[in-house]
Structure formats: C-alpha cells, structure tokens
C-alpha positions as CSV (number, residue, x, y, z in Angstrom):
1,X,39.7,7.8,-4.8
2,X,39.1,5.0,-7.4
3,X,37.6,2.8,-4.7
4,X,35.4,5.7,-3.6
5,X,34.2,6.4,-7.1
6,X,33.6,2.7,-7.7
7,X,31.5,2.5,-4.4
8,X,29.5,5.6,-5.4
9,X,28.8,4.1,-8.9
10,X,27.7,0.8,-7.3
11,X,25.4,2.6,-4.8
12,X,23.9,4.7,-7.6
13,X,23.3,1.6,-9.7
14,X,21.6,-0.1,-6.8
15,X,19.4,2.8,-6.1
16,X,18.3,2.8,-9.8
17,X,17.7,-0.9,-9.7
18,X,15.7,-0.4,-6.5
19,X,13.6,2.3,-8.1
20,X,12.9,0.2,-11.1
21,X,11.7,-2.7,-8.9
22,X,9.5,-0.3,-6.9
23,X,8.0,1.0,-10.1
24,X,7.2,-2.6,-11.1
25,X,5.6,-3.2,-7.7
26,X,3.4,-0.1,-8.2
27,X,2.3,-1.1,-11.7
28,X,-1.3,-1.8,-10.8
29,X,-1.6,1.3,-8.6
30,X,-0.1,3.6,-11.3
31,X,-2.4,2.1,-14.0
32,X,-5.4,2.5,-11.8
33,X,-4.6,6.1,-10.9
34,X,-3.9,6.8,-14.6
35,X,-7.3,5.4,-15.5
36,X,-9.0,7.6,-12.9
37,X,-7.2,10.7,-14.2
38,X,-8.0,10.0,-17.8
39,X,-11.7,9.4,-16.9
40,X,-11.8,12.9,-15.7
41,X,-10.7,14.3,-19.1
42,X,-13.2,12.3,-21.1
43,X,-16.2,14.2,-22.7
44,X,-19.6,13.7,-21.2
45,X,-20.6,10.1,-21.6
46,X,-23.9,8.3,-21.1
47,X,-22.1,6.2,-18.5
48,X,-21.3,7.7,-15.1
49,X,-17.6,8.2,-14.6
50,X,-17.5,6.1,-11.4
51,X,-19.2,3.2,-13.2
52,X,-16.7,3.5,-16.0
53,X,-13.8,3.4,-13.5
54,X,-15.3,0.3,-11.9
55,X,-15.3,-1.5,-15.2
56,X,-11.8,-0.3,-15.9
57,X,-10.6,-1.6,-12.5
58,X,-12.1,-5.0,-13.1
59,X,-10.5,-5.2,-16.6
60,X,-7.2,-4.1,-15.1
61,X,-7.4,-6.8,-12.5
62,X,-8.0,-9.4,-15.2
63,X,-5.1,-8.0,-17.3
64,X,-2.8,-8.1,-14.2
65,X,-3.6,-11.7,-13.8
66,X,-3.2,-12.4,-17.5
67,X,0.2,-10.8,-17.9
68,X,1.6,-12.2,-14.7
69,X,1.6,-9.2,-12.5
70,X,-0.4,-11.2,-10.0
71,X,-0.7,-14.9,-9.2
72,X,-4.0,-16.5,-8.7
73,X,-3.5,-16.4,-5.0
74,X,-2.5,-12.7,-5.1
75,X,-5.7,-11.9,-6.9
76,X,-7.7,-13.6,-4.0
77,X,-5.7,-11.7,-1.4
78,X,-6.2,-8.4,-3.2
79,X,-10.0,-9.1,-3.5
80,X,-10.2,-9.6,0.3
81,X,-8.3,-6.3,0.8
82,X,-10.8,-4.7,-1.6
83,X,-13.7,-5.8,0.5
84,X,-12.0,-4.7,3.8
85,X,-11.3,-1.3,2.2
86,X,-14.8,-1.0,0.9
87,X,-16.2,-1.5,4.4
88,X,-13.9,1.1,5.6
89,X,-15.1,3.5,2.9
90,X,-18.8,2.9,3.8
91,X,-18.2,3.9,7.4
92,X,-16.0,6.9,6.7
93,X,-18.2,8.3,3.9
94,X,-21.2,7.9,6.1
95,X,-19.5,10.0,8.8
96,X,-18.4,12.7,6.3
97,X,-14.7,12.1,6.4
98,X,-14.6,12.4,2.6
99,X,-17.1,11.9,-0.2
100,X,-17.7,10.8,-3.8
101,X,-19.8,13.7,-5.1
102,X,-20.5,12.4,-8.6
103,X,-23.6,10.3,-9.5
104,X,-23.2,6.6,-10.3
105,X,-25.3,3.5,-10.6
106,X,-22.8,1.4,-8.7
107,X,-22.8,3.5,-5.5
108,X,-23.9,2.0,-2.2
109,X,-24.6,4.4,0.7
110,X,-22.6,7.1,-1.2
111,X,-19.6,4.9,-2.0
112,X,-18.9,3.7,-5.5
113,X,-17.9,0.1,-5.7
114,X,-14.6,1.1,-7.4
115,X,-13.6,2.7,-4.1
116,X,-12.2,-0.6,-2.8
117,X,-9.7,-0.7,-5.7
118,X,-7.7,2.0,-3.9
119,X,-7.0,-0.5,-1.1
120,X,-6.6,-3.3,-3.6
121,X,-3.9,-1.3,-5.2
122,X,-2.0,-1.1,-1.9
123,X,-2.4,-4.9,-1.5
124,X,-1.1,-5.4,-5.0
125,X,2.0,-3.4,-4.1
126,X,2.6,-5.5,-1.0
127,X,2.1,-8.8,-2.9
128,X,4.5,-7.8,-5.7
129,X,7.1,-6.4,-3.3
130,X,7.1,-9.7,-1.4
131,X,7.9,-11.6,-4.6
132,X,10.1,-9.2,-6.6
133,X,12.2,-8.0,-3.6
134,X,12.2,-11.5,-2.0
135,X,11.1,-10.1,1.3
136,X,12.2,-11.9,4.5
137,X,11.4,-11.0,8.1
138,X,13.5,-11.5,11.1
139,X,12.1,-11.3,14.7
140,X,8.6,-10.6,13.3
141,X,6.1,-11.1,16.0
142,X,2.9,-12.0,14.0
143,X,0.4,-12.2,16.9
144,X,1.1,-8.9,18.6
145,X,1.6,-7.0,15.3
146,X,-1.8,-8.4,14.1
147,X,-3.5,-7.3,17.3
148,X,-2.2,-3.8,17.1
149,X,-3.0,-3.5,13.4
150,X,-6.6,-4.7,14.2
151,X,-6.8,-2.0,16.9
152,X,-5.6,0.6,14.4
153,X,-8.3,-0.4,11.9
154,X,-11.0,-0.3,14.6
155,X,-9.7,3.1,15.9
156,X,-10.1,4.7,12.5
157,X,-13.7,3.5,12.4
158,X,-14.6,4.5,16.0
159,X,-12.6,7.7,16.8
160,X,-15.7,9.8,15.8
161,X,-17.4,8.6,18.9
162,X,-14.6,7.7,21.3
163,X,-11.2,9.3,21.9
164,X,-8.8,8.9,19.0
165,X,-6.0,6.5,20.0
166,X,-3.8,6.7,16.9
167,X,-0.8,8.1,18.8
168,X,-0.8,5.5,21.5
169,X,-1.4,2.9,18.8
170,X,1.5,4.3,16.8
171,X,3.7,3.8,19.9
172,X,2.2,0.3,20.4
173,X,3.1,-0.6,16.8
174,X,6.7,0.7,17.2
175,X,6.9,-1.5,20.3
176,X,5.4,-4.5,18.6
177,X,7.8,-4.3,15.7
178,X,10.8,-3.3,17.8
179,X,13.8,-5.3,16.5
180,X,11.7,-6.6,13.6
181,X,13.5,-6.2,10.3
182,X,12.5,-6.7,6.7
183,X,15.2,-8.0,4.3
184,X,15.0,-7.5,0.6
185,X,17.1,-8.2,-2.5
186,X,18.3,-5.7,-5.0
187,X,20.6,-6.8,-7.9
188,X,21.7,-9.9,-6.0
189,X,22.6,-8.0,-2.8
190,X,20.6,-8.4,0.4
191,X,19.7,-5.3,2.4
192,X,17.4,-4.6,5.4
193,X,15.6,-2.0,7.4
194,X,13.4,-1.9,10.5
195,X,9.8,-3.0,9.7
196,X,8.4,0.2,11.3
197,X,10.6,2.3,9.0
198,X,9.2,0.5,6.0
199,X,5.6,1.3,7.2
200,X,6.5,5.0,7.5
201,X,8.1,5.1,4.0
202,X,5.2,3.4,2.4
203,X,2.8,5.7,4.3
204,X,4.6,8.8,2.9
205,X,4.3,7.6,-0.7
206,X,0.7,6.7,-0.2
207,X,0.1,10.3,1.0
208,X,1.8,11.5,-2.2
209,X,-0.4,9.2,-4.2
210,X,-3.5,10.4,-2.3
211,X,-2.7,13.9,-3.4
212,X,-2.6,12.8,-7.0
213,X,-5.8,10.7,-6.6
214,X,-7.8,13.6,-5.1
215,X,-6.5,15.9,-7.8
216,X,-7.7,13.5,-10.4
217,X,-11.1,13.4,-8.7
218,X,-11.0,9.9,-7.3
219,X,-12.7,11.2,-4.2
220,X,-12.8,14.5,-2.3
221,X,-12.2,15.6,1.3
222,X,-14.6,18.3,2.6
223,X,-12.1,21.1,2.1
224,X,-11.6,20.0,-1.5
225,X,-15.2,20.3,-2.6
226,X,-14.8,24.0,-3.6
227,X,-11.5,23.4,-5.3
228,X,-8.6,21.0,-4.9
229,X,-6.2,21.6,-2.0
230,X,-3.2,19.4,-0.9
231,X,-4.1,16.6,1.4
232,X,-3.1,17.5,5.0
233,X,0.2,16.1,6.1
234,X,-1.5,14.3,9.0
235,X,-2.8,11.8,6.4
236,X,0.8,10.7,6.0
237,X,0.7,9.4,9.6
238,X,-2.7,7.8,9.1
239,X,-1.4,5.9,6.0
240,X,1.7,4.8,7.9
241,X,-0.6,3.2,10.4
242,X,-3.1,1.8,8.0
243,X,-0.4,0.1,5.8
244,X,0.1,-2.3,8.8
245,X,-3.5,-3.5,8.3
246,X,-2.8,-4.5,4.7
247,X,0.5,-6.0,5.7
248,X,-0.9,-8.4,8.3
249,X,-3.8,-9.3,6.0
250,X,-1.4,-10.3,3.2
251,X,0.8,-12.2,5.6
252,X,-2.1,-14.2,7.2
253,X,-3.7,-14.9,3.8
254,X,-0.5,-16.1,2.2
255,X,0.2,-19.9,2.7
256,X,3.5,-21.0,4.1
257,X,5.5,-22.8,1.4
258,X,9.0,-23.7,2.6
259,X,11.7,-22.4,0.4
260,X,9.4,-20.3,-1.7
261,X,7.2,-18.2,0.5
262,X,8.8,-14.7,0.5
263,X,7.1,-13.3,3.6
264,X,7.7,-15.6,6.5
265,X,10.6,-15.3,8.9
266,X,13.7,-17.3,7.8
267,X,17.2,-17.6,9.2
268,X,19.5,-14.8,8.0
269,X,21.7,-15.7,5.0
270,X,25.2,-17.0,5.8
271,X,26.9,-14.1,3.9
272,X,25.8,-10.5,3.8
273,X,26.9,-7.8,1.4
274,X,27.7,-4.5,2.9
275,X,26.5,-1.4,1.1
276,X,26.9,2.3,1.6
277,X,23.2,2.8,0.6
278,X,21.5,0.5,3.1
279,X,22.3,-1.4,6.3
280,X,22.4,-5.1,5.6
281,X,19.8,-7.5,6.9
C-alpha cells in the first residue's frame, strides 16, 4: 500500500509538473488571446480594434524576445509561420470559410494583418515545447512526413474546388508517422508517445482555444455572425492535421546543432524511467 501511494504521489507530481511546463509553452498564445479578449471589452476608441490587436501582437513578440520566451531564431521561425498562416487566411476568408467582420486599416482582402499571429502562437508553442520539454524523435521520417503535411496544407486550400482528401491524408499521416515517437522530459524523467498521438492532443487543445478565440471576437465563422456558437467538433480533426504543417516548418527551419538541438532524432538514452503516467520513450 505504501508503495502504491508513493507511486500515485509521484505520478500526480509529474502531471502537475507537466501541466506547468505546458502552461509555460503556451505563454505567448495565452497572452495573445487575453489581449484579443480585453480588446473586445474596451470602450469605443478612435483606433480600430483589429489595428490595436496588431500593435499588441507586435509588442508582445518583442516582449517575448526580451524576456527570453523566444530565442532570436525562434522569432524568425515564428515570423515565417505567421506569413504562411496569413496566406492561408487570405484564401479561406476569400472563400467565405470565416470572416473578420469589423473595420480596420490593416486589412488586406478582408484579412487583418494580426490574423497571422494565431498561427505564430502555435509556432511559439512548438518552439518552446522543443526547448522546455527537450523533445527528441525516434524513427522520424522527415521527407515523407513533410510531403504529407504539404499535401494537407494544399488540400485545405483547394477542397472548395476539388474533392476533400482530408480523411485519406489523415490515414497517410498516420502511416508516415507509424512507429515515430516523440520523447520529452518532465522533472528529470524521460517519457514518450507516438508522434501522431501528439498531433491529435495538440489539435484538441487548439480546438478548445479556437472556441475561446471566436467567443472573444478574434474572428467569426458564418454560423457565429448572428451570435456565438461552439466551433464544430470537426475543427478538432482539422487542427490535428494542420499542426503537422507547423511541426515540419519548425523542424526544417531549425538548424542542426549536435548536442543542443532538441528536435532532431537522437539515439535513445541508455537508462529509461518507468512511470505509471506515460509509457517511456
């Protein structure tokens, strides 16, 4: 009984530690979402809200660099993801998938420039997780995973004109990452999970964040224009696929530094710690 209680206490402590690290990884995203929410509560200002959020996002990026949330290289990677996300927004808004109904000076083809910060926030999470959790990958097949992720991105842009291939692509991603595992460190202990499972878990929490973002007025889906409604659960699957795009972008844009780069495949450690909470790497 004593051993069981000790094991439960250790598992609980590890989960708390894991949650704290995850919160640190989400610092930029939480701060950005909080800024969007607060902007919706402000009295009428001479500056459009979307323009104000853009300035806030830029200042938040500078602050993240200043306080050490991001490295110089992380900032560059996040900027690239911002641009990729903004291109995605331009196409989807043009096709009516969602909209930014408020007026702003910094809107291009209906998309405010701050829109790319939503994708930058996801990239920030990935960059911080790589460093804080000391991510390592085993049996990661970069080429095939990148090809499938690229196809996923293209499919989300083109499924309005050609058949939607997201389900076959989901199967393709599972096949591409079959056997691939991501290892991470919590409190000095190494754990691991299938890479595809990590995509699904991140996708779920992105869906939760999207509900919060649309409630705060960051953007609106057509069914939300007459009043907020929960984001359809199908978006959970979409985010689980799209996170692979951010993942491969971060991996390809991060230079290989032997002994320090947290994202490249490395030999498994000689000793593993077994936990009741996770399977070990």
